[in-house]
MDTraj code that builds the backbone (N, CA, C; nanometers):
import mdtraj as md
import numpy as np

residues = "MET TRP VAL LEU GLY THR LEU PRO GLN LEU ILE ILE GLY ILE ILE LEU ALA TYR ALA LEU ASN SER ALA LEU ILE LYS MET LYS SER LEU PHE ARG VAL SER ILE PHE MET PRO TYR VAL THR SER THR VAL ALA VAL ALA ILE VAL PHE GLY ILE MET PHE ASN ASN GLN ASP PHE GLY LEU PHE ASN VAL ILE LEU GLY TRP PHE GLY ILE ASP THR ILE SER TRP GLY THR SER TRP TRP GLY VAL".split()
xyz = np.array([
    [0.0845, -0.1139, -0.0314],
    [0.0290, -0.0089, 0.0003],
    [0.0875, 0.1487, -0.0236],
    [0.1771, 0.1083, 0.0666],
    [0.3161, 0.2385, 0.0796],
    [0.3250, 0.2948, -0.0746],
    [0.3442, 0.1926, -0.1639],
    [0.4199, 0.2133, -0.2894],
    [0.3005, 0.2622, -0.3865],
    [0.1652, 0.2590, -0.3632],
    [0.0657, 0.3548, -0.4121],
    [0.0321, 0.4495, -0.3896],
    [0.0345, 0.5004, -0.2570],
    [0.0159, 0.6020, -0.1690],
    [0.1309, 0.7072, -0.1819],
    [0.2271, 0.6509, -0.0897],
    [0.3538, 0.7428, -0.0508],
    [0.4221, 0.7921, -0.1881],
    [0.4793, 0.6772, -0.2637],
    [0.5773, 0.6767, -0.3669],
    [0.5240, 0.7584, -0.4767],
    [0.3945, 0.8013, -0.5158],
    [0.3959, 0.8793, -0.6222],
    [0.4241, 1.0304, -0.5493],
    [0.3502, 1.0388, -0.4434],
    [0.3534, 1.1753, -0.3869],
    [0.4864, 1.2423, -0.3804],
    [0.5869, 1.1412, -0.3473],
    [0.7149, 1.1510, -0.3076],
    [0.7673, 1.1922, -0.4277],
    [0.7626, 1.1098, -0.5479],
    [0.7856, 1.1471, -0.6729],
    [0.7564, 1.2859, -0.7305],
    [0.6294, 1.3397, -0.7308],
    [0.5682, 1.4425, -0.7636],
    [0.6122, 1.5632, -0.6793],
    [0.6416, 1.5500, -0.5531],
    [0.6767, 1.6606, -0.4982],
    [0.8234, 1.6989, -0.5190],
    [0.9026, 1.6347, -0.5424],
    [1.0588, 1.6189, -0.5880],
    [1.0558, 1.6518, -0.7205],
    [0.9379, 1.6407, -0.8146],
    [0.9266, 1.7307, -0.9727],
    [0.9006, 1.8458, -0.9653],
    [0.7911, 1.8660, -0.8795],
    [0.7577, 1.9949, -0.8631],
    [0.8713, 2.1014, -0.7720],
    [0.9203, 2.0378, -0.6803],
    [1.0790, 2.0950, -0.6423],
    [1.1493, 2.1399, -0.6982],
    [1.1941, 2.0531, -0.7825],
    [1.3136, 2.0905, -0.9318],
    [1.2439, 2.1734, -0.9922],
    [1.0984, 2.1890, -1.0426],
    [1.0727, 2.2351, -1.1499],
    [1.0847, 2.4108, -1.0706],
    [0.9950, 2.4284, -0.9427],
    [0.9982, 2.5197, -0.8648],
    [1.1353, 2.6167, -0.9080],
    [1.2537, 2.5171, -0.8946],
    [1.4085, 2.6016, -0.8662],
    [1.4973, 2.5942, -0.9696],
    [1.4120, 2.5387, -1.0934],
    [1.4691, 2.5553, -1.2197],
    [1.4619, 2.7072, -1.2764],
    [1.5581, 2.7183, -1.3657],
    [1.5263, 2.8640, -1.4520],
    [1.4321, 2.8703, -1.5474],
    [1.3845, 2.7754, -1.6248],
    [1.3385, 2.7258, -1.7171],
    [1.2122, 2.8073, -1.6602],
    [1.1370, 2.7642, -1.5940],
    [0.9869, 2.8658, -1.5349],
    [0.9744, 2.9749, -1.5424],
    [0.8660, 3.0252, -1.6095],
    [0.8182, 3.1821, -1.5724],
    [0.7134, 3.1815, -1.4641],
    [0.7125, 3.2786, -1.4056],
    [0.6354, 3.3011, -1.2685],
    [0.6313, 3.2156, -1.1890],
    [0.7401, 3.2129, -1.1144],
    [0.7891, 3.0629, -1.0332],
    [0.7064, 3.1352, -0.8749],
    [0.6876, 3.2888, -0.8733],
    [0.6237, 3.3133, -0.7427],
    [0.4780, 3.2664, -0.7320],
    [0.4234, 3.3020, -0.8569],
    [0.2462, 3.2558, -0.8721],
    [0.2773, 3.1329, -0.7994],
    [0.3454, 3.0521, -0.8915],
    [0.3356, 2.8799, -0.8524],
    [0.3674, 2.8291, -0.6780],
    [0.4658, 2.9397, -0.6505],
    [0.4891, 2.9371, -0.4793],
    [0.3934, 2.9796, -0.4092],
    [0.3209, 3.0752, -0.4273],
    [0.1797, 3.1224, -0.3429],
    [0.0805, 3.0426, -0.3665],
    [0.0847, 2.9583, -0.4983],
    [-0.0511, 2.8625, -0.4746],
    [-0.0140, 2.7555, -0.4222],
    [0.0935, 2.7431, -0.4016],
    [0.1100, 2.5682, -0.3456],
    [0.1103, 2.6387, -0.1590],
    [0.1601, 2.7754, -0.1543],
    [0.1497, 2.8331, -0.0032],
    [0.0355, 2.8433, 0.0840],
    [-0.0793, 2.8860, -0.0349],
    [-0.2249, 2.9555, 0.0086],
    [-0.2908, 2.8361, 0.0844],
    [-0.3213, 2.7367, 0.0307],
    [-0.3971, 2.6463, 0.1827],
    [-0.3333, 2.6761, 0.3190],
    [-0.1984, 2.6608, 0.3403],
    [-0.1615, 2.6747, 0.4604],
    [-0.2258, 2.7881, 0.5302],
    [-0.2123, 2.9357, 0.4253],
    [-0.2542, 3.0647, 0.4917],
    [-0.3762, 3.0844, 0.5330],
    [-0.4925, 3.0190, 0.4003],
    [-0.5761, 3.0278, 0.4317],
    [-0.6884, 2.9908, 0.5580],
    [-0.5947, 2.8757, 0.5743],
    [-0.6760, 2.7801, 0.6845],
    [-0.6283, 2.8674, 0.8415],
    [-0.5397, 2.9127, 0.8542],
    [-0.4991, 2.9856, 0.9496],
    [-0.5820, 3.1361, 0.9464],
    [-0.6104, 3.1850, 0.8793],
    [-0.6762, 3.3060, 0.8568],
    [-0.8328, 3.2608, 0.9315],
    [-0.8826, 3.1547, 0.8361],
    [-1.0067, 3.0722, 0.8770],
    [-1.0608, 3.0632, 1.0105],
    [-0.9507, 2.9944, 1.0660],
    [-0.9503, 2.9752, 1.2327],
    [-0.9334, 3.1150, 1.3218],
    [-0.8875, 3.1829, 1.2712],
    [-0.8556, 3.3202, 1.3050],
    [-1.0177, 3.3572, 1.3454],
    [-1.0568, 3.3923, 1.2313],
    [-1.1944, 3.4432, 1.2094],
    [-1.2808, 3.3820, 1.3014],
    [-1.3046, 3.2260, 1.2825],
    [-1.3879, 3.1720, 1.3661],
    [-1.3849, 3.2124, 1.5098],
    [-1.2377, 3.2011, 1.5932],
    [-1.2443, 3.2553, 1.7156],
    [-1.2597, 3.3646, 1.7366],
    [-1.2443, 3.4600, 1.6508],
    [-1.2909, 3.5949, 1.6787],
    [-1.4165, 3.6397, 1.6621],
    [-1.4805, 3.5334, 1.5954],
    [-1.6599, 3.5778, 1.6432],
    [-1.7127, 3.5033, 1.7509],
    [-1.6330, 3.3446, 1.8090],
    [-1.6397, 3.3059, 1.9304],
    [-1.6631, 3.3809, 2.0344],
    [-1.5377, 3.4663, 2.0417],
    [-1.5134, 3.5323, 2.1607],
    [-1.4895, 3.6902, 2.1448],
    [-1.6003, 3.7231, 2.0673],
    [-1.6360, 3.8697, 2.0632],
    [-1.6525, 3.9567, 2.1667],
    [-1.6035, 4.0395, 2.1657],
    [-1.6483, 4.1627, 2.2877],
    [-1.7931, 4.1866, 2.2778],
    [-1.8518, 4.2300, 2.2062],
    [-1.9877, 4.2538, 2.1964],
    [-2.0812, 4.1762, 2.2640],
    [-2.2134, 4.1795, 2.2497],
    [-2.3143, 4.0988, 2.3101],
    [-2.3485, 3.9701, 2.2134],
    [-2.2881, 4.0051, 2.0740],
    [-2.3229, 3.8866, 1.9574],
    [-2.2061, 3.7834, 1.9273],
    [-2.1215, 3.7899, 2.0652],
    [-2.0277, 3.6749, 2.0491],
    [-2.0782, 3.5668, 2.0873],
    [-2.0570, 3.4531, 2.0584],
    [-2.1089, 3.3251, 2.0427],
    [-2.0892, 3.2794, 2.2196],
    [-2.0120, 3.2930, 2.2826],
    [-1.9845, 3.2602, 2.4102],
    [-2.0591, 3.3496, 2.4874],
    [-2.0718, 3.4786, 2.4561],
    [-2.1321, 3.5663, 2.5416],
    [-2.2810, 3.5540, 2.5265],
    [-2.3520, 3.5275, 2.4136],
    [-2.4815, 3.4575, 2.3920],
    [-2.5026, 3.3533, 2.4543],
    [-2.4287, 3.2220, 2.4816],
    [-2.4599, 3.1280, 2.5401],
    [-2.4989, 3.1838, 2.7125],
    [-2.3730, 3.2270, 2.7422],
    [-2.3539, 3.2466, 2.8679],
    [-2.4665, 3.3660, 2.9293],
    [-2.5381, 3.4473, 2.8161],
    [-2.6494, 3.5346, 2.8415],
    [-2.7821, 3.4280, 2.8425],
    [-2.7648, 3.3092, 2.7907],
    [-2.9116, 3.2439, 2.7976],
    [-2.8867, 3.1699, 2.9763],
    [-2.7834, 3.1683, 3.0289],
    [-2.7648, 3.1122, 3.1466],
    [-2.8062, 3.2324, 3.2438],
    [-2.8007, 3.3487, 3.2090],
    [-2.8139, 3.4656, 3.3264],
    [-2.6724, 3.5444, 3.3687],
    [-2.5955, 3.5207, 3.3072],
    [-2.4617, 3.5389, 3.3240],
    [-2.4173, 3.6520, 3.2417],
    [-2.3638, 3.7673, 3.3011],
    [-2.3339, 3.8932, 3.2166],
    [-2.2099, 3.8570, 3.1124],
    [-2.2277, 3.9637, 3.0127],
    [-2.1234, 3.9599, 2.8932],
    [-1.9679, 3.9446, 2.9652],
    [-1.9002, 3.8792, 2.8836],
    [-1.7662, 3.8860, 2.9129],
    [-1.6719, 3.9259, 2.8142],
    [-1.5898, 4.0739, 2.8659],
    [-1.4975, 4.1527, 2.7328],
    [-1.3585, 4.0062, 2.7643],
    [-1.3746, 3.9313, 2.6181],
    [-1.2558, 3.8683, 2.6468],
    [-1.1133, 3.9144, 2.6538],
    [-1.1067, 4.0393, 2.5972],
    [-0.9891, 4.0759, 2.5585],
    [-0.9041, 4.1632, 2.6430],
    [-1.0445, 4.2314, 2.7330],
    [-0.9726, 4.2788, 2.8530],
    [-0.9677, 4.2379, 2.9716],
    [-1.0484, 4.1467, 3.0072],
    [-1.0715, 4.0796, 3.1510],
    [-0.9572, 3.9901, 3.1996],
    [-0.9734, 3.9648, 3.2826],
    [-0.9045, 3.7928, 3.3700],
    [-0.9153, 3.6646, 3.2942],
    [-1.0488, 3.6720, 3.2672],
    [-1.0588, 3.5797, 3.1472],
    [-1.0094, 3.5529, 3.0518],
    [-0.9517, 3.6396, 2.9833],
    [-0.9075, 3.6353, 2.8462],
    [-0.7885, 3.6236, 2.8973],
    [-0.6658, 3.6221, 2.9905],
    [-0.5583, 3.5619, 3.0338],
    [-0.5200, 3.4810, 3.0084],
])
top = md.Topology()
chain = top.add_chain()
for i, resn in enumerate(residues, 1):
    res = top.add_residue(resn, chain, resSeq=i)
    for name in ("N", "CA", "C"):
        top.add_atom(name, md.element.get_by_symbol(name[0]), res)
traj = md.Trajectory(xyz[None], top)
């Protein structure tokens, strides 16, 4: 099973690395950005989701849930809860 999964990925990765470092390819930066972009977008998506959950106003997800139980909203970035 290793031969069917890992070996082709390894070979394709080596070919891509060689192609991106060769002088024959134009627009190297575009290819490098397209390879690196999934890592950046997933980090940004997680930051946005946590920003929505821990929003300091009344409409943050955790503040809404606390409001259901009669607990006052928490300013997550400035109180000792956020530390």
